C-alpha positions as CSV (number, residue, x, y, z in Angstrom):
1,M,0.0,0.0,0.1
2,S,0.8,3.3,-0.7
3,A,2.0,6.4,2.0
4,S,-0.1,9.0,2.7
5,Y,-0.1,11.8,0.9
6,I,0.1,15.2,2.2
7,L,-0.5,18.9,-0.2
8,I,1.7,21.1,1.8
9,V,0.6,25.0,0.8
10,D,3.2,27.6,1.5
11,D,4.3,30.7,0.1
12,E,7.5,30.4,2.7
13,P,9.7,28.6,1.0
14,D,11.5,27.9,3.8
15,I,8.3,26.4,5.9
16,C,7.4,24.3,3.0
17,D,10.9,22.4,2.6
18,L,11.4,22.1,6.5
19,L,7.9,20.3,6.3
20,K,8.6,18.4,3.3
21,E,11.8,17.3,4.8
22,I,10.0,15.9,7.9
23,L,6.9,14.9,6.5
24,E,8.9,12.5,4.2
25,D,11.3,11.3,6.7
26,E,8.3,10.3,8.9
27,G,6.9,7.7,5.5
28,Y,4.4,10.4,4.3
29,T,4.4,11.1,-0.1
30,V,4.7,15.1,-0.3
31,G,4.1,17.7,-2.5
32,T,4.2,21.5,-1.8
33,A,2.6,24.4,-3.7
34,E,3.5,28.5,-3.0
35,N,0.5,29.4,-3.8
36,A,-3.4,28.9,-4.0
37,A,-3.1,28.5,-8.3
38,A,-0.6,25.7,-7.8
39,A,-2.8,24.2,-5.3
40,R,-5.2,23.7,-7.5
41,E,-3.0,22.2,-10.1
42,A,-1.7,19.6,-7.0
43,R,-5.6,19.4,-6.2
44,R,-5.7,18.2,-10.0
45,A,-3.5,16.0,-10.5
46,Q,-3.0,13.9,-7.3
47,R,-6.3,13.5,-4.6
48,P,-4.0,14.6,-1.6
49,D,-5.1,12.6,1.6
50,L,-4.4,15.3,3.9
51,I,-3.4,19.2,3.4
52,L,-1.8,21.6,5.3
53,L,-3.4,25.2,4.2
54,D,-1.5,28.8,4.8
55,I,-4.3,31.5,5.2
56,W,-2.3,34.2,4.8
57,M,-0.9,33.9,0.4
58,P,-0.3,35.9,-2.0
59,D,-2.8,35.1,-4.7
60,T,-5.9,33.4,-2.7
61,D,-5.6,33.2,0.9
62,G,-6.8,29.7,2.3
63,I,-10.6,30.8,3.6
64,T,-11.4,31.3,0.1
65,L,-9.8,27.8,-1.1
66,L,-11.3,26.1,2.1
67,K,-14.9,27.3,0.6
68,E,-14.0,26.4,-2.8
69,W,-12.6,23.2,-2.8
70,S,-15.6,22.0,-0.5
71,E,-18.1,19.5,-1.2
72,G,-21.5,20.4,0.0
73,D,-21.2,20.2,4.0
74,H,-17.6,18.7,4.0
75,L,-14.5,18.6,2.3
76,P,-12.8,15.7,0.0
77,C,-9.6,15.4,2.2
78,P,-8.5,16.4,6.4
79,V,-7.7,20.4,5.8
80,V,-5.4,21.6,8.5
81,M,-4.8,25.3,9.1
82,M,-1.6,27.2,9.4
83,S,-0.9,31.0,9.9
84,G,1.5,33.4,11.7
85,H,-1.3,36.2,12.1
86,G,-4.4,34.5,13.0
87,T,-7.5,35.6,14.7
88,V,-10.2,34.0,17.1
89,E,-12.9,34.6,14.1
90,T,-10.2,33.4,11.5
91,A,-9.9,30.3,13.6
92,V,-14.0,29.7,13.7
93,E,-14.6,30.5,10.0
94,A,-11.9,27.7,9.2
95,T,-13.2,25.2,11.7
96,R,-17.0,25.8,10.5
97,L,-16.3,25.0,6.7
98,G,-14.7,22.2,7.5
99,A,-11.3,22.8,8.7
100,Y,-10.1,19.4,11.3
101,D,-7.7,21.9,13.1
102,F,-6.1,25.7,13.1
103,I,-1.8,25.8,14.4
104,E,0.0,29.2,14.7
105,K,3.7,29.9,13.1
106,P,5.9,29.3,14.9
107,L,5.7,25.8,14.2
108,S,5.7,23.8,16.5
109,M,6.6,20.4,15.0
110,S,5.8,17.8,17.3
111,K,2.4,18.9,17.4
112,L,2.1,18.9,13.6
113,L,2.9,15.5,13.0
114,L,0.8,14.5,16.3
115,T,-2.3,16.2,14.2
116,V,-1.5,15.5,11.0
117,E,-1.3,11.3,12.6
118,R,-4.2,12.2,14.2
119,A,-6.1,14.2,11.4
120,L,-5.6,11.1,9.3
121,E,-7.3,8.9,11.6
122,A,-10.0,10.4,11.3
123,D,-10.4,10.6,8.5
124,R,-9.9,6.3,8.1
125,L,-11.8,5.6,10.5
126,A,-15.0,8.3,9.8
127,R,-14.8,7.0,5.9
128,E,-14.9,2.9,7.5
129,N,-17.6,4.1,9.9
130,Q,-19.7,5.2,6.9
131,N,-18.7,2.0,5.2
132,L,-19.9,0.5,7.5
133,R,-23.7,2.1,7.9
134,R,-23.8,1.4,4.4
135,Q,-22.8,-2.4,4.7
136,Q,-24.2,-2.8,8.1
137,R,-25.5,-6.0,6.7
138,T,-22.5,-7.3,4.7
139,V,-20.2,-10.6,6.6
140,S,-17.0,-10.1,6.3
141,E,-15.4,-13.6,6.1
142,P,-16.4,-16.0,4.1
143,V,-18.6,-19.0,6.9
144,G,-18.1,-23.0,6.6
145,R,-16.1,-25.5,7.4
146,S,-17.2,-27.9,4.5
147,E,-13.6,-28.3,2.5
148,V,-15.2,-26.1,-1.0
149,V,-15.0,-23.3,1.6
150,Q,-11.7,-24.1,3.2
151,R,-10.0,-24.6,0.1
152,L,-11.7,-21.2,-1.3
153,R,-10.6,-19.0,1.8
154,A,-6.9,-20.7,1.4
155,Q,-7.1,-19.7,-2.7
156,V,-8.2,-16.0,-1.3
157,L,-5.4,-15.3,1.2
158,K,-3.1,-16.5,-1.9
159,I,-4.1,-13.8,-3.9
160,A,-4.4,-11.3,-0.9
161,Q,-0.7,-11.2,-1.4
162,H,-0.2,-9.7,-5.3
163,D,-1.7,-7.1,-6.3
164,A,-3.8,-8.1,-9.3
165,P,-7.6,-7.5,-10.1
166,V,-9.9,-9.9,-9.5
167,L,-13.0,-11.9,-11.1
168,I,-14.9,-13.5,-8.3
169,F,-18.0,-15.4,-11.0
170,G,-21.0,-16.6,-8.9
171,E,-24.8,-16.9,-8.8
172,P,-26.5,-14.2,-7.3
173,G,-26.5,-14.8,-3.0
174,T,-23.5,-16.3,-3.2
175,G,-21.0,-13.7,-1.1
176,K,-19.3,-12.5,-3.9
177,E,-18.7,-9.3,-1.6
178,V,-18.1,-11.2,1.5
179,Y,-14.8,-12.6,-0.8
180,A,-13.9,-9.0,-2.0
181,R,-13.8,-8.6,1.4
182,F,-11.8,-11.2,3.1
183,L,-9.5,-10.3,0.1
184,H,-9.3,-7.1,1.2
185,I,-8.0,-7.1,4.4
186,H,-5.8,-9.7,4.3
187,S,-4.0,-7.9,1.5
188,L,-1.0,-5.5,1.3
189,R,-3.5,-2.8,0.9
190,R,-6.0,-3.6,3.9
191,I,-5.6,-0.4,5.7
192,G,-6.3,1.7,2.6
193,P,-10.0,2.0,1.9
194,F,-12.4,-0.8,0.2
195,I,-14.7,1.3,-1.4
196,D,-17.9,-0.7,-3.3
197,V,-19.4,0.3,-6.1
198,G,-23.2,-1.9,-7.3
199,V,-23.0,-0.9,-11.0
200,G,-26.3,-2.8,-11.3
201,S,-27.3,0.2,-8.8
202,I,-25.9,2.9,-11.0
203,A,-27.9,5.7,-13.5
204,R,-26.2,4.7,-16.9
205,E,-25.6,8.1,-17.3
206,N,-23.9,8.8,-14.3
207,A,-21.7,5.7,-14.4
208,T,-18.8,7.4,-15.8
209,L,-18.9,10.5,-13.3
210,E,-19.7,8.2,-10.0
211,L,-16.6,6.3,-11.2
212,F,-13.9,8.4,-12.5
213,G,-15.1,12.1,-11.3
214,S,-15.0,15.8,-12.8
215,E,-13.6,18.8,-13.5
216,Q,-15.1,22.4,-13.8
217,G,-13.6,25.1,-13.7
218,E,-11.9,24.9,-9.9
219,R,-14.2,22.1,-8.6
220,I,-13.1,18.4,-8.5
221,H,-15.1,16.1,-7.9
222,Y,-13.5,13.0,-6.9
223,G,-14.6,9.2,-8.4
224,R,-15.3,6.4,-6.8
225,L,-11.7,5.5,-8.6
226,E,-9.8,8.3,-6.6
227,Q,-11.2,7.6,-3.3
228,A,-10.3,4.3,-3.2
229,S,-6.4,5.2,-4.2
230,G,-4.1,3.0,-2.0
231,G,-7.3,0.2,-1.3
232,T,-9.8,-1.8,-3.4
233,L,-12.4,-0.8,-5.7
234,F,-14.8,-4.1,-5.8
235,L,-17.3,-3.0,-8.9
236,D,-20.1,-5.6,-8.1
237,E,-22.6,-7.1,-11.4
238,L,-19.5,-6.1,-13.5
239,A,-21.8,-6.8,-17.0
240,D,-24.2,-3.9,-16.4
241,M,-21.3,-1.6,-17.1
242,D,-22.4,1.0,-20.0
243,A,-19.8,0.6,-23.3
244,E,-18.7,4.3,-21.8
245,A,-17.6,4.0,-19.0
246,Q,-16.7,0.1,-19.9
247,S,-13.8,2.2,-22.3
248,K,-12.6,4.4,-20.1
249,L,-12.1,1.8,-17.7
250,A,-9.8,-0.3,-20.1
251,G,-7.9,2.8,-21.0
252,A,-7.3,3.3,-17.8
253,L,-5.5,-0.2,-16.6
254,E,-4.1,-0.2,-20.7
255,N,-3.0,3.3,-19.5
256,G,-2.2,3.5,-15.5
257,S,-4.5,6.6,-15.9
258,F,-7.3,8.4,-16.7
259,L,-9.0,11.8,-17.0
260,R,-11.8,13.1,-14.9
261,I,-15.1,14.3,-16.9
262,G,-13.4,17.8,-18.0
263,G,-10.2,17.1,-17.2
264,K,-7.1,17.5,-18.7
265,D,-4.5,15.9,-17.6
266,P,-4.2,12.2,-16.7
267,V,-4.2,11.1,-12.3
268,R,-2.5,7.9,-12.1
269,V,-4.7,4.7,-11.0
270,N,-3.3,3.5,-7.6
271,V,-6.2,0.9,-6.5
272,R,-6.6,-3.2,-6.8
273,L,-9.3,-4.3,-9.2
274,V,-12.1,-6.5,-7.8
275,A,-14.4,-7.1,-9.7
276,A,-18.0,-9.5,-9.4
277,T,-21.1,-10.4,-11.7
278,H,-23.3,-13.3,-12.0
279,R,-23.4,-13.3,-15.6
280,D,-20.9,-15.8,-18.2
281,L,-18.9,-12.9,-19.2
282,E,-17.6,-15.1,-21.8
283,Q,-20.9,-15.3,-23.4
284,E,-21.2,-11.2,-23.3
285,V,-18.4,-10.6,-25.1
286,A,-19.3,-13.0,-27.5
287,M,-22.9,-11.4,-27.8
288,G,-21.2,-7.9,-28.0
289,R,-22.5,-6.8,-25.3
290,F,-18.5,-6.3,-22.8
291,R,-15.3,-5.3,-24.2
292,E,-12.8,-8.0,-25.1
293,D,-10.0,-6.1,-24.1
294,L,-11.5,-5.4,-20.3
295,Y,-12.2,-8.8,-19.8
296,Y,-8.8,-10.2,-20.2
297,Q,-7.9,-7.1,-18.0
298,L,-10.1,-8.1,-15.3
299,N,-9.7,-11.8,-15.2
300,V,-6.2,-12.0,-14.7
301,V,-7.0,-14.3,-10.8
302,P,-10.7,-16.0,-11.7
303,I,-12.2,-17.1,-8.4
304,K,-15.9,-19.3,-8.9
305,L,-18.0,-19.3,-6.6
306,P,-20.2,-22.1,-5.7
307,P,-24.1,-22.7,-5.0
308,L,-24.7,-23.2,-1.0
309,R,-26.2,-27.1,-2.8
310,D,-22.4,-27.6,-3.7
311,H,-21.6,-26.8,0.2
312,I,-24.6,-27.8,2.0
313,E,-23.2,-29.4,4.5
314,D,-22.6,-25.9,5.2
315,V,-26.1,-25.2,6.6
316,P,-26.2,-25.6,9.9
317,D,-23.2,-23.5,10.4
318,L,-24.2,-20.4,8.4
319,L,-27.8,-20.9,10.2
320,N,-26.2,-20.6,13.5
321,Y,-23.7,-18.0,12.3
322,Y,-26.9,-15.7,11.1
323,V,-29.4,-16.4,14.0
324,S,-26.1,-14.8,16.6
325,Y,-25.9,-11.5,13.8
326,F,-29.3,-10.8,14.6
327,V,-29.3,-11.0,17.8
328,D,-26.9,-8.9,18.3
329,Q,-27.0,-6.4,15.5
330,E,-31.0,-5.8,15.3
331,S,-31.5,-7.1,18.9
332,L,-33.8,-9.6,17.8
333,T,-34.4,-13.0,20.3
334,Y,-32.7,-15.9,20.6
335,R,-34.5,-19.2,18.6
336,H,-32.7,-22.3,18.3
337,F,-33.0,-24.3,15.0
338,T,-34.0,-27.3,16.0
339,L,-32.3,-30.9,14.8
340,A,-35.2,-31.8,12.6
341,A,-34.9,-28.3,11.2
342,Q,-31.6,-28.7,10.4
343,N,-32.0,-31.1,8.4
344,R,-35.0,-30.0,6.3
345,L,-33.5,-27.6,5.3
346,R,-29.9,-29.9,4.4
347,N,-32.1,-30.6,1.8
348,Y,-33.6,-27.1,0.5
349,A,-32.3,-27.1,-2.8
350,W,-32.0,-23.0,-2.2
351,P,-32.6,-21.6,-5.4
352,G,-31.8,-18.1,-3.7
353,N,-28.0,-19.0,-2.0
354,I,-26.6,-17.7,1.0
355,R,-28.6,-14.5,0.8
356,E,-32.1,-16.8,1.4
357,L,-30.8,-18.3,3.9
358,K,-29.8,-15.0,5.6
359,N,-33.6,-14.0,4.1
360,L,-35.2,-17.0,6.0
361,V,-33.4,-16.6,9.6
362,Q,-34.4,-13.0,9.6
363,R,-37.7,-13.6,9.1
364,L,-37.8,-16.7,11.4
365,L,-36.7,-14.5,14.8
366,I,-39.2,-11.7,13.7
367,L,-42.0,-13.9,13.7
368,G,-41.8,-16.6,15.6
369,G,-42.2,-17.2,19.1
370,E,-41.0,-20.2,20.9
371,E,-37.2,-20.7,21.4
372,D,-36.7,-23.7,19.5
373,I,-37.2,-23.4,15.9
374,T,-39.7,-26.4,14.4
375,Q,-39.6,-28.3,10.8
376,E,-42.7,-27.7,10.6
377,E,-42.1,-23.9,11.2
378,V,-39.4,-23.6,8.6
379,D,-41.9,-26.2,6.3
380,A,-44.5,-23.4,6.4
381,A,-41.4,-20.4,5.4
382,V,-39.8,-22.5,2.4
383,R,-43.0,-22.6,1.6
384,G,-44.3,-19.5,2.2
385,A,-40.8,-18.0,0.3
386,T,-41.9,-20.3,-2.8
387,T,-45.3,-18.9,-3.0
388,S,-44.4,-14.7,-1.9
389,K,-42.5,-15.2,-5.5
390,S,-45.3,-14.8,-7.6
391,H,-47.5,-12.1,-5.5
392,D,-51.4,-12.2,-6.2
393,V,-52.3,-9.4,-7.5
394,G,-56.2,-10.6,-7.1
395,S,-55.2,-9.4,-3.3
396,I,-55.9,-6.5,-3.9
397,P,-58.7,-4.9,-2.0
398,L,-61.5,-3.5,-5.1
399,N,-62.9,-1.3,-2.9
400,L,-60.0,1.7,-2.9
401,P,-59.9,4.1,-4.3
402,L,-58.6,4.4,-8.0
403,R,-54.7,6.4,-7.1
404,E,-54.3,3.3,-4.0
405,A,-55.2,0.4,-6.0
406,R,-52.5,1.5,-8.9
407,E,-49.8,2.0,-6.7
408,Q,-50.1,-1.3,-5.0
409,F,-50.7,-2.6,-8.3
410,E,-47.4,-1.0,-9.4
411,R,-45.7,-1.3,-6.1
412,T,-46.4,-5.2,-6.4
413,Y,-45.9,-6.0,-10.2
414,L,-42.2,-4.1,-9.5
415,M,-41.1,-6.5,-6.7
416,Q,-41.7,-9.6,-8.8
417,Q,-40.3,-8.1,-11.8
418,F,-37.4,-6.8,-9.3
419,R,-37.0,-10.4,-8.0
420,E,-37.2,-11.8,-11.2
421,C,-34.4,-9.7,-12.0
422,E,-31.9,-10.8,-9.3
423,G,-31.8,-7.2,-7.8
424,N,-30.4,-6.1,-11.2
425,V,-32.1,-2.5,-11.8
426,A,-30.2,-1.8,-15.2
427,R,-32.6,-5.0,-16.5
428,L,-35.5,-4.3,-14.3
429,A,-35.6,-0.7,-16.3
430,D,-34.9,-2.6,-19.9
431,R,-37.4,-5.1,-18.6
432,V,-40.2,-2.6,-17.8
433,G,-39.6,-0.2,-20.8
434,M,-38.8,2.3,-18.5
435,E,-36.0,4.8,-18.4
436,R,-33.8,4.2,-15.5
437,T,-33.5,7.7,-13.6
438,N,-37.9,7.4,-14.5
439,L,-37.8,4.3,-13.0
440,Y,-35.6,5.3,-10.0
441,R,-38.3,8.3,-9.3
442,K,-41.0,5.5,-10.3
443,L,-39.2,3.4,-7.0
444,R,-39.0,6.1,-4.7
445,A,-42.2,6.7,-4.4
446,L,-43.6,3.6,-4.0
447,G,-41.1,3.3,-0.8
448,I,-39.0,0.8,-2.9
449,D,-35.1,0.7,-2.1
450,P,-33.6,-0.8,-4.5
451,K,-30.0,-1.9,-2.1
452,K,-33.3,-3.8,0.4
453,A,-35.9,-4.7,-1.3
454,L,-34.5,-8.5,-2.2
455,D,-34.7,-8.3,2.0
456,E,-38.2,-7.8,1.8
């Protein structure tokens, strides 16, 4: 993993040189800028992990730069302000604009180094917490003691020690993201960020912007590729990527750099790419829906995940794991699967794989009463899961106002189509004949969250 990149912005050359030397001795990568114009160019060339920013400079002051760099209600990286003529009002304004801290000159090097270390650590923890909130229901390690799972774990641990791109194949619900995260936390990039992108959930017209960022005047939006710098970028459902984004990603991998939308200077790529798909990419290539060069660039180290029916002996471990998980994470009442119930589920086909098992456990904990989960209860839950996949639209009450009846029908219809599309928004849009942006509006209006719909 690469060292954190710190940008020093100060019009005093002696201070820049001294700070650069000290920070490089501490293991950081350091860039310098003597004024605001140079700082803008430095940020354009490479996304900093932290900026040391002087307030008083000859062209544009540091407070103005803070306002310029703000993305909504936050800065894209921690900023530590420096000034020999600061006031309380200036410090308050800098903090209000998102600066991490304010250090007075002459600088105390011990205090500066401590502040830098704490700022980088706070930023790392904030990103981790944000990622954990977004992926609260994600398992970080494969569960199971079968020979199949043990072999996969050993394979992933071996792959993790190298930096080559990885392509994970498997049916929906087999745990592709789990293995991607497991690979990341055991890799040399483990301290860096893990940025996940659900390709199918990005509006087609926004995919390139989301991945590669943009420049507009002095404003820079860092895309997911730069946000993952020094870490891992996980592209889930890769086959849903549109042609423009495929082309740009292939070029980035070929050249080791890319241009932001509206940008003029190349940005260096410093990520490990892990991609996943449940589709046959060779067939997608043959049909002209996926770029052949990108397929070979990403398919350096393939990992094939088996369906749950191929390691059915792991079902008891998975049941116990998810019972404990939901008890801890959602404060649900503990329940125990009887041996007969476990045996029944070991003889079930699990068409939805581990995701289906997880949802079944959650449903049984929410709806059940007795401590023991019996075979009869499991039979009823499995039958219910099967029949619920073909919702009866005739059950909509006919005494409702037309608008409410129509909304109920639309929700039932879209939920059924969404399940049949295996949670893929792009395929759903094609199936129901709606433009992706309009479909997102409709889903929001009906209270359907694409990220959670399959859990309903």
